[in-house]
Backbone as CSV, one residue per row, in Angstrom:
resi,resn,N_x,N_y,N_z,CA_x,CA_y,CA_z,C_x,C_y,C_z
1,UNK,144.404,45.220,136.227,144.128,45.215,134.729,144.774,45.084,133.733
2,UNK,145.489,46.473,133.859,145.039,47.257,132.424,146.763,46.298,132.328
3,UNK,147.977,46.267,133.334,148.928,45.572,132.934,148.940,44.894,131.896
4,UNK,148.007,43.691,132.338,147.605,42.477,131.459,146.587,43.330,130.330
5,UNK,146.417,43.801,130.676,145.848,44.174,128.194,146.929,44.771,127.409
6,UNK,146.682,45.538,128.415,148.547,46.484,127.290,149.827,44.805,127.027
7,UNK,150.240,44.994,127.558,150.979,43.947,127.713,150.326,42.675,126.229
8,UNK,149.774,41.966,126.511,149.024,40.949,125.227,148.740,41.561,124.065
9,UNK,148.723,43.311,124.148,147.811,43.385,123.543,149.024,44.310,122.355
10,UNK,149.576,44.833,123.288,151.227,45.339,122.820,152.093,45.625,123.345
11,UNK,152.698,44.776,121.590,154.344,44.074,122.314,155.363,45.200,122.366
12,UNK,156.611,44.991,123.013,157.442,46.401,123.737,158.550,46.807,122.224
13,UNK,158.098,45.721,120.928,158.481,47.093,120.561,158.097,46.486,119.816
14,UNK,156.356,47.566,119.971,155.526,48.453,119.070,155.233,49.601,118.965
15,UNK,155.258,50.308,118.330,154.769,51.542,118.421,153.623,51.423,119.266
16,UNK,152.936,53.370,119.980,152.130,53.586,120.043,151.514,55.199,119.751
17,UNK,150.182,54.801,119.919,149.622,55.892,119.044,149.947,56.858,119.281
18,UNK,151.128,57.759,118.987,151.132,59.365,119.341,150.204,60.789,118.743
19,UNK,150.466,59.211,117.446,149.083,60.686,116.338,148.050,60.901,117.498
20,UNK,147.419,59.517,117.159,145.933,59.653,118.488,146.262,59.879,119.695
21,UNK,147.563,60.278,120.633,147.696,60.077,121.247,147.323,62.237,121.963
22,UNK,147.833,62.122,120.466,148.173,63.928,120.434,146.819,64.424,120.383
23,UNK,145.835,63.991,119.554,144.037,64.694,119.513,143.496,63.711,120.699
24,UNK,143.585,63.086,121.346,143.233,62.706,122.796,143.664,63.981,124.010
25,UNK,145.044,64.605,123.628,145.817,64.670,124.647,145.123,66.109,124.969
26,UNK,144.914,66.658,123.701,144.333,68.202,123.643,142.740,68.332,123.164
27,UNK,142.553,67.538,123.146,141.406,67.061,123.050,141.070,67.681,124.729
28,UNK,141.049,66.963,125.214,141.404,66.140,127.353,141.719,67.052,128.197
29,UNK,143.527,67.374,127.521,144.634,67.032,129.085,145.199,68.649,128.605
30,UNK,145.080,69.175,127.252,145.823,70.617,127.337,145.580,71.727,127.748
31,UNK,144.311,72.345,127.996,143.460,72.729,128.696,143.750,72.928,130.175
32,UNK,144.452,71.774,130.379,144.838,72.013,131.859,146.064,72.005,132.450
33,UNK,146.594,71.655,131.315,148.717,70.851,132.142,149.565,71.567,130.347
34,UNK,148.137,72.571,130.053,149.239,73.418,128.781,149.669,72.451,127.583
35,UNK,149.722,72.993,125.949,149.315,72.649,124.812,151.129,72.045,124.367
36,UNK,151.830,72.556,125.658,153.453,71.591,125.210,153.741,70.755,126.962
37,UNK,151.985,71.302,127.381,152.437,69.620,128.635,153.284,71.020,130.027
38,UNK,153.268,71.964,129.224,154.521,73.174,130.462,153.538,73.478,132.393
39,UNK,152.547,73.029,131.309,151.462,73.851,133.301,150.612,74.725,132.777
40,UNK,149.571,74.166,133.931,148.345,75.787,133.228,148.344,76.273,135.525
41,UNK,147.461,77.463,135.739,146.936,76.895,136.694,145.727,76.117,137.526
42,UNK,145.581,75.326,136.922,144.700,74.153,136.592,145.415,72.759,136.844
43,UNK,145.708,72.710,136.028,147.379,71.051,135.805,148.113,71.783,136.189
44,UNK,149.370,71.033,137.003,150.877,70.634,136.377,151.345,70.525,135.344
45,UNK,153.200,71.005,135.768,153.684,70.978,134.458,153.528,69.473,133.987
46,UNK,153.480,68.798,132.777,154.182,67.844,132.580,155.661,67.357,132.598
47,UNK,156.812,67.635,131.692,157.322,67.609,131.745,158.649,67.983,132.747
48,UNK,157.543,68.541,134.177,159.366,68.743,134.519,159.484,67.425,135.744
49,UNK,160.746,67.265,136.489,161.485,66.267,137.217,159.976,64.482,137.666
50,UNK,159.340,65.174,138.372,158.639,64.320,138.971,157.743,63.756,137.561
51,UNK,157.854,64.186,136.837,156.198,63.601,136.122,157.333,62.514,134.997
52,UNK,158.202,63.268,134.759,159.544,62.634,134.541,159.923,61.204,134.976
53,UNK,159.974,61.129,136.534,160.615,60.242,136.819,159.439,59.074,136.983
54,UNK,157.593,59.205,136.501,156.889,58.499,137.242,157.195,57.257,135.819
55,UNK,156.926,55.791,136.693,156.860,54.129,135.308,156.184,55.036,133.877
56,UNK,156.388,53.890,133.329,155.117,54.171,132.574,153.698,53.162,133.063
57,UNK,153.977,52.025,134.059,152.618,52.103,134.795,152.304,53.013,135.464
58,UNK,152.760,54.174,135.754,152.233,54.566,137.161,152.496,55.798,136.964
59,UNK,152.580,55.658,135.309,152.030,57.384,134.496,150.306,57.024,134.097
60,UNK,150.175,55.718,133.762,149.204,54.973,133.008,148.268,55.198,133.546
61,UNK,148.730,54.833,135.308,147.236,55.070,136.374,147.299,56.311,137.236
62,UNK,148.081,56.880,136.524,148.008,58.506,137.577,146.221,58.468,136.408
63,UNK,146.774,58.434,134.954,146.154,58.867,133.877,144.155,58.162,134.176
64,UNK,144.635,56.522,134.580,143.078,56.456,134.854,142.562,56.240,135.857
65,UNK,143.162,56.747,137.217,142.835,56.878,137.925,142.794,57.730,139.377
66,UNK,143.195,58.866,138.347,143.723,60.425,138.590,144.309,60.291,139.909
67,UNK,144.527,61.379,141.592,145.127,61.772,141.924,144.309,62.065,143.280
68,UNK,143.928,61.562,144.281,142.970,61.698,145.361,143.874,63.157,145.767
69,UNK,142.143,64.411,146.207,143.361,65.853,147.362,143.352,66.981,145.653
70,UNK,143.698,66.491,144.517,143.333,67.093,143.117,143.547,67.296,142.901
71,UNK,142.912,68.064,142.112,142.281,68.568,140.309,141.624,67.296,139.141
72,UNK,143.165,66.524,139.349,143.580,65.278,138.569,141.776,64.327,138.647
73,UNK,141.678,64.057,137.618,139.931,63.580,137.256,140.189,61.540,137.216
74,UNK,139.628,60.830,137.512,140.148,59.667,136.418,139.534,60.153,135.831
75,UNK,139.565,59.008,134.346,139.145,59.267,132.923,139.192,57.246,132.817
76,UNK,139.398,56.130,133.728,139.036,55.606,133.666,137.076,55.129,133.085
77,UNK,136.316,54.824,132.407,135.650,54.627,132.214,134.690,55.938,130.701
78,UNK,136.012,57.367,130.767,134.998,58.182,130.183,136.361,57.993,128.876
79,UNK,137.372,56.824,128.488,138.316,56.539,127.569,138.096,55.446,128.102
80,UNK,139.154,54.406,126.633,138.978,53.230,127.031,141.044,52.852,127.451
81,UNK,141.310,51.953,127.472,142.510,50.940,127.776,143.199,51.708,127.001
82,UNK,143.251,51.621,125.490,144.002,51.661,124.730,144.315,53.036,124.507
83,UNK,142.740,54.602,124.364,143.335,55.562,124.648,144.050,56.609,125.608
84,UNK,144.289,55.793,126.996,144.869,56.122,127.796,146.304,55.513,127.411
85,UNK,146.728,54.274,126.695,148.217,54.359,126.746,148.537,55.269,125.382
86,UNK,147.604,55.867,124.362,147.916,57.075,123.034,148.217,58.147,124.068
87,UNK,147.487,58.388,125.267,147.482,59.568,125.393,148.932,59.184,126.078
88,UNK,149.100,58.949,127.088,150.431,59.134,128.012,151.453,57.659,127.089
89,UNK,152.184,57.663,126.258,152.854,57.611,125.253,152.616,59.015,124.219
90,UNK,152.016,59.859,124.009,151.875,61.236,123.948,153.182,62.349,125.088
91,UNK,152.264,62.165,125.910,153.306,63.426,127.019,154.617,62.652,127.507
92,UNK,154.847,61.112,127.002,156.027,60.673,126.802,156.751,61.917,126.092
93,UNK,156.599,61.850,124.179,156.924,62.325,123.494,157.284,63.895,123.840
94,UNK,155.873,64.653,124.799,156.602,65.757,125.464,157.680,65.691,125.940
95,UNK,157.583,64.668,126.655,159.125,64.987,128.004,160.635,65.070,127.433
96,UNK,160.533,64.363,125.920,161.720,63.571,124.694,162.179,62.578,125.245
97,UNK,160.978,62.013,125.449,161.178,60.085,125.696,160.461,59.118,124.234
98,UNK,161.586,57.422,123.664,160.267,57.398,122.866,159.220,57.372,123.874
99,UNK,158.325,56.831,122.912,156.801,56.135,123.346,156.420,55.225,124.050
100,UNK,155.876,55.387,124.945,155.788,53.938,126.160,156.049,52.957,125.395
101,UNK,156.514,51.599,127.128,157.574,49.956,126.986,156.817,49.910,127.447
102,UNK,155.863,49.010,128.101,156.238,48.692,129.788,156.790,47.638,129.626
103,UNK,157.058,47.050,128.801,157.874,45.686,129.152,159.636,46.511,129.399
104,UNK,160.229,46.941,128.771,161.238,47.961,129.541,160.980,49.069,130.129
105,UNK,161.772,48.906,130.713,160.537,50.406,131.832,162.291,51.262,132.522
106,UNK,163.077,52.257,132.240,164.349,52.201,132.774,163.850,53.960,134.027
107,UNK,163.192,53.936,133.677,162.756,55.963,134.658,163.087,55.563,135.744
108,UNK,163.343,54.779,136.899,163.632,53.910,137.853,165.086,55.782,138.388
109,UNK,165.318,56.007,139.764,165.949,56.875,140.309,167.966,55.926,139.626
110,UNK,168.169,57.145,139.918,169.570,56.775,138.878,170.487,55.992,140.191
111,UNK,171.228,55.115,138.596,172.587,55.161,139.289,173.404,55.259,140.124
112,UNK,174.130,55.701,139.255,174.796,56.550,139.360,175.612,57.048,141.061
113,UNK,177.042,56.037,141.339,176.841,55.867,142.609,177.559,58.170,143.508
114,UNK,177.970,59.274,142.825,177.751,60.561,142.343,176.677,61.094,142.640
115,UNK,175.307,60.362,141.838,174.453,61.107,141.917,172.821,60.890,143.526
116,UNK,173.756,59.135,144.199,173.407,59.494,145.051,174.528,59.488,145.957
117,UNK,174.858,59.705,145.947,175.814,60.325,146.950,175.247,61.920,147.538
118,UNK,175.301,61.992,146.359,175.235,64.227,146.156,173.353,64.037,146.789
119,UNK,172.261,63.460,146.554,171.256,62.869,147.698,171.133,62.668,148.577
120,UNK,172.060,62.344,149.468,172.714,62.032,150.504,172.212,63.445,150.692
121,UNK,173.756,63.743,150.719,174.474,65.204,150.961,173.472,66.368,151.135
122,UNK,172.057,65.815,150.022,171.123,67.134,149.382,170.556,67.191,150.729
123,UNK,170.405,65.913,151.398,169.487,65.275,151.922,169.460,65.524,153.527
124,UNK,170.753,65.714,154.148,170.897,65.232,155.111,172.688,66.604,155.066
125,UNK,173.489,66.523,155.482,174.321,66.462,156.239,174.158,68.033,155.027
126,UNK,173.886,68.475,153.299,173.955,69.960,153.790,172.953,70.706,153.794
127,UNK,171.956,70.069,154.159,170.757,70.990,155.239,170.194,71.487,153.688
128,UNK,170.409,71.425,152.452,169.053,71.453,151.139,167.803,71.717,151.388
129,UNK,167.840,70.326,151.620,165.566,70.060,151.710,164.937,70.652,152.638
130,UNK,165.704,71.345,153.703,165.082,72.161,154.630,164.566,73.594,153.471
131,UNK,165.323,74.242,152.949,164.585,75.258,152.621,164.711,74.785,151.050
132,UNK,165.105,73.774,149.878,164.644,74.116,148.524,163.617,72.533,148.669
133,UNK,162.813,71.979,147.240,162.043,70.911,147.224,162.091,70.293,146.073
134,UNK,162.384,69.099,145.476,162.242,67.820,144.772,161.190,67.096,144.900
135,UNK,160.266,66.289,143.868,159.511,65.415,143.877,158.972,66.106,145.303
136,UNK,158.712,66.545,145.675,157.002,67.087,146.434,157.997,66.655,147.675
137,UNK,159.091,67.648,148.065,159.234,66.428,149.411,160.453,68.065,148.812
138,UNK,160.641,68.350,150.087,161.111,69.020,151.946,161.066,70.529,151.580
139,UNK,161.617,71.530,151.222,160.968,73.004,152.169,160.494,73.561,151.499
140,UNK,160.063,75.148,151.182,159.681,76.192,150.868,159.984,77.653,150.777
141,UNK,160.996,77.804,151.468,162.236,79.269,151.375,162.714,79.150,149.848
142,UNK,163.148,77.726,149.551,164.259,79.029,148.135,162.994,78.563,147.106
143,UNK,163.362,78.464,145.739,162.689,77.456,144.581,162.335,76.087,144.485
144,UNK,161.543,75.646,143.966,162.048,74.176,144.220,162.660,74.225,142.756
145,UNK,163.372,72.259,142.633,164.225,72.696,142.237,164.362,71.298,141.031
146,UNK,162.721,70.756,141.048,162.106,70.132,139.769,162.632,70.317,137.725
147,UNK,162.918,69.566,137.374,164.152,70.370,135.977,165.067,71.044,136.459
148,UNK,165.900,70.670,137.825,166.939,72.218,137.322,167.713,71.788,135.398
149,UNK,168.131,70.870,135.967,169.422,70.311,134.871,169.126,71.001,133.552
150,UNK,167.561,70.770,133.095,167.300,70.806,131.808,167.093,72.395,131.678
151,UNK,166.839,73.242,132.796,166.533,74.789,133.013,167.938,75.579,132.921
152,UNK,169.797,74.766,133.863,169.943,75.343,134.025,171.067,75.512,132.795
153,UNK,171.917,75.216,132.614,173.434,75.152,131.878,174.550,74.877,133.112
154,UNK,176.086,74.120,132.358,176.510,74.297,133.912,177.288,75.145,134.096
155,UNK,177.659,76.469,134.122,177.370,77.708,134.282,176.639,78.655,135.361
156,UNK,175.362,78.789,134.651,174.394,79.226,135.967,174.222,77.865,136.669
157,UNK,173.989,77.177,136.418,173.981,76.209,137.688,175.394,76.592,139.510
158,UNK,176.745,76.707,139.494,177.717,77.434,139.413,177.438,78.428,139.775
159,UNK,176.822,79.108,139.665,176.969,80.046,139.647,175.868,80.642,140.564
160,UNK,174.263,79.773,140.523,173.324,79.911,141.290,173.531,79.131,142.889
161,UNK,175.559,78.298,142.826,175.729,77.933,144.004,176.816,78.843,144.876
162,UNK,177.128,79.247,144.061,178.680,80.165,144.438,178.315,81.210,144.605
163,UNK,176.366,82.484,143.965,176.186,83.491,144.568,175.601,83.806,144.119
164,UNK,174.517,82.892,145.203,173.373,83.035,145.022,171.997,84.675,145.368
165,UNK,172.655,85.552,145.330,172.097,86.533,145.970,173.079,86.950,143.803
166,UNK,173.495,86.798,142.838,173.599,87.547,141.661,172.238,87.975,140.810
167,UNK,171.328,85.818,140.939,170.167,86.215,141.037,169.333,85.282,141.488
168,UNK,168.347,86.298,142.226,167.199,85.813,142.600,165.686,85.856,142.488
169,UNK,165.747,83.938,142.468,164.360,83.902,141.731,163.018,84.729,142.028
170,UNK,162.274,85.247,141.674,161.590,86.076,141.684,159.911,85.071,142.363
171,UNK,159.903,86.384,143.295,159.007,85.192,144.525,159.952,84.986,145.988
172,UNK,160.660,85.393,146.504,161.309,84.133,147.074,163.082,85.593,147.269
173,UNK,162.162,86.687,147.275,163.233,87.858,147.657,163.361,87.460,149.609
174,UNK,163.784,88.337,149.758,164.090,88.264,150.906,163.907,89.669,152.055
175,UNK,162.854,89.747,153.556,162.855,91.167,154.154,163.196,91.195,155.150
176,UNK,163.312,92.027,155.502,164.404,92.692,156.532,163.358,93.306,158.344
177,UNK,163.035,92.630,158.783,162.216,93.139,160.000,162.927,93.704,161.184
178,UNK,163.728,95.517,161.631,163.888,95.621,162.459,162.989,95.799,164.093
179,UNK,163.474,95.174,164.519,162.405,94.927,165.924,163.039,96.966,166.389
180,UNK,161.665,97.170,167.796,161.883,97.854,168.605,164.090,98.359,169.841
181,UNK,163.655,96.609,169.464,165.458,96.667,171.166,166.808,95.997,169.480
182,UNK,166.428,96.602,167.978,167.467,96.494,167.456,167.605,95.571,166.526
183,UNK,167.527,94.557,167.041,167.501,92.711,166.987,166.901,92.710,165.454
184,UNK,167.408,92.299,164.492,167.234,92.327,163.303,166.468,90.155,162.502
185,UNK,165.539,90.852,161.933,164.956,89.280,161.878,164.730,89.147,160.407
186,UNK,165.424,87.358,159.344,165.149,87.731,157.913,164.436,86.161,157.557
187,UNK,163.221,86.963,156.629,162.941,85.912,155.799,162.647,86.130,154.795
188,UNK,161.617,84.864,153.798,161.371,85.372,152.393,159.961,85.870,153.210
189,UNK,159.672,86.659,151.981,158.455,87.404,152.427,157.231,86.988,151.816
190,UNK,156.082,87.796,152.507,155.447,86.088,152.299,153.694,86.970,152.156
191,UNK,153.905,87.877,152.594,152.743,88.437,152.783,152.707,90.125,153.649
192,UNK,152.227,91.437,152.480,151.816,92.744,153.281,150.583,93.842,152.986
193,UNK,150.983,94.478,153.837,149.682,94.519,154.389,148.968,96.232,154.880
194,UNK,149.005,96.975,154.977,148.781,98.590,155.420,149.837,98.472,157.080
195,UNK,148.598,96.666,157.855,148.973,96.674,158.817,150.332,95.809,159.496
196,UNK,150.514,94.761,158.558,151.642,93.597,158.900,151.920,93.640,157.809
197,UNK,153.547,92.837,157.810,153.688,92.256,157.231,154.110,91.072,157.475
198,UNK,154.433,89.813,156.605,154.302,88.588,156.843,156.380,87.457,156.487
199,UNK,156.862,86.896,156.578,158.041,85.764,156.262,158.112,85.276,156.992
200,UNK,158.097,84.289,155.824,158.595,82.932,156.678,160.807,82.521,156.743
201,UNK,160.300,82.203,158.909,162.116,82.397,158.672,162.680,81.560,157.691
202,UNK,163.569,81.202,158.067,164.940,81.687,157.248,164.950,79.966,157.218
203,UNK,165.146,79.259,158.726,164.683,77.214,158.334,163.536,77.212,157.977
204,UNK,162.378,77.870,157.052,161.446,77.749,157.423,160.741,76.530,157.530
205,UNK,160.163,76.817,158.436,159.289,76.027,160.532,158.604,76.924,160.266
206,UNK,158.245,78.622,160.232,157.183,79.800,160.707,157.596,80.796,160.004
207,UNK,155.739,80.892,159.993,155.699,82.161,159.710,155.122,83.283,160.390
208,UNK,155.795,84.601,160.325,156.028,85.166,161.752,154.439,86.280,161.029
209,UNK,153.914,87.156,161.522,153.614,88.283,161.917,154.316,89.190,161.859
210,UNK,154.421,90.036,161.770,154.829,91.553,162.816,154.515,92.751,162.159
211,UNK,153.439,93.056,163.100,152.775,94.760,162.930,153.772,95.563,163.051
212,UNK,153.414,96.740,161.623,154.510,97.524,161.642,154.504,98.700,162.566
213,UNK,153.039,98.630,163.588,153.430,99.671,164.698,154.119,99.773,165.433
214,UNK,154.863,98.256,165.720,155.330,97.244,167.285,156.747,97.132,166.619
215,UNK,157.485,97.596,164.980,159.155,97.627,164.539,159.655,98.797,164.024
216,UNK,160.413,99.259,164.131,161.214,100.608,163.334,161.859,100.651,162.250
217,UNK,161.096,99.311,161.419,161.557,98.930,160.060,160.964,97.558,158.824
218,UNK,160.987,98.111,157.623,160.869,96.708,157.238,161.297,97.264,155.749
219,UNK,162.157,96.538,155.126,163.618,96.136,154.246,162.961,95.280,153.652
220,UNK,163.563,95.335,152.055,163.598,94.866,151.212,165.904,94.295,151.319
221,UNK,165.607,93.033,151.089,167.029,93.020,150.868,167.242,92.341,149.951
222,UNK,168.427,92.860,149.327,169.525,92.146,148.170,170.117,91.119,148.091
223,UNK,169.951,90.887,149.215,171.102,89.289,149.826,170.314,88.241,149.437
224,UNK,170.391,87.722,149.491,169.684,85.657,149.471,169.664,85.287,150.290
225,UNK,168.083,84.480,151.112,169.385,83.261,151.836,169.444,82.614,152.213
226,UNK,169.927,82.774,151.048,170.391,80.783,151.118,172.297,80.137,151.795
227,UNK,172.317,80.134,152.814,173.782,79.919,153.134,174.912,79.800,152.407
228,UNK,176.003,79.640,152.069,177.567,79.143,151.113,177.677,78.607,151.573
229,UNK,176.888,76.652,152.202,176.948,75.803,151.622,178.326,75.206,150.231
230,UNK,177.707,75.012,149.841,178.138,74.392,149.052,179.724,75.312,148.911
231,UNK,180.672,76.217,149.102,181.761,76.700,149.086,182.322,75.880,150.141
232,UNK,181.352,75.964,150.980,182.353,74.818,152.866,182.317,74.236,151.632
233,UNK,181.602,72.889,150.736,181.926,71.505,150.804,184.041,71.655,150.466
234,UNK,183.507,69.946,150.553,185.200,69.698,149.966,184.690,69.404,148.213
235,UNK,185.781,69.589,147.233,185.627,68.866,145.508,184.679,67.929,146.245
236,UNK,185.527,66.959,146.201,185.080,66.260,145.870,182.941,65.512,146.173
237,UNK,182.312,66.389,147.332,180.936,66.507,147.409,180.624,67.105,146.296
238,UNK,180.902,68.283,146.487,180.519,69.275,145.332,180.210,68.526,144.300
239,UNK,181.087,67.637,143.641,180.680,67.180,142.029,179.776,66.354,142.738
240,UNK,180.137,65.796,143.656,178.279,64.733,144.177,176.975,65.583,143.903
241,UNK,177.517,66.524,145.157,175.542,67.157,144.770,175.451,67.971,144.229
242,UNK,176.644,68.748,142.875,176.426,68.872,141.617,175.601,67.150,140.749
243,UNK,176.126,66.526,140.530,175.534,65.776,139.633,174.715,64.906,140.382
244,UNK,173.906,65.260,141.882,172.286,65.125,142.140,171.826,66.283,141.343
245,UNK,171.863,67.614,141.385,171.183,69.289,141.153,170.728,68.387,139.550
246,UNK,172.579,67.794,139.184,171.684,68.099,136.566,170.550,66.876,136.617
247,UNK,170.391,65.774,138.138,169.071,64.335,137.496,168.588,65.072,137.836
248,UNK,168.071,66.064,138.247,166.566,66.461,138.410,165.487,66.832,137.279
């Protein structure tokens, strides 16, 4: 119903009310999503990978209907269809994109063969998705990669892949737990107290609690949990994975 209204009321070549959308965004949205869409405690970023990949109609639907299980409420009934369209157009503006156009949307998945092959590697044999996530899918041992292409230039991305221990993202440091039999368990640090320390296993599948009185030592690790998978790939596979990561 909304798509029919918008398509009949606004031609694909017409400009949406970005100015009106900014006023509405500042009044209703920025308190949760930030003045520039950067995200706040109560709301997700609107300029990251998942938000950028939403089709125009999907973006309108999220504003209209909200999202179940999250703090995103439905604005249908509180705002008119035109006002919702204007807000969505302003969000596209924050993302560095042209104003909304339901008639010619090209925000779907990339059709670049290197990107497609890189995505298959990421989610398949390279096992990157075991630790890293994008578009709300994947593991949590490593940082989310949404928006990676805009956050890291080529040199920084290569360093992160070839020498991950050089710069470890805050909150993703590793702990080593030396047990009484001499074995050492490594994982992402999660919680600490006087009695116990909790780490997430390197494969991301388990959160393990160790009581301090039952282990020999608990140490911070200077080494990243990220394996040297990228360095062991062939040249063509490296280029494919790089193309996919830059597309995020």
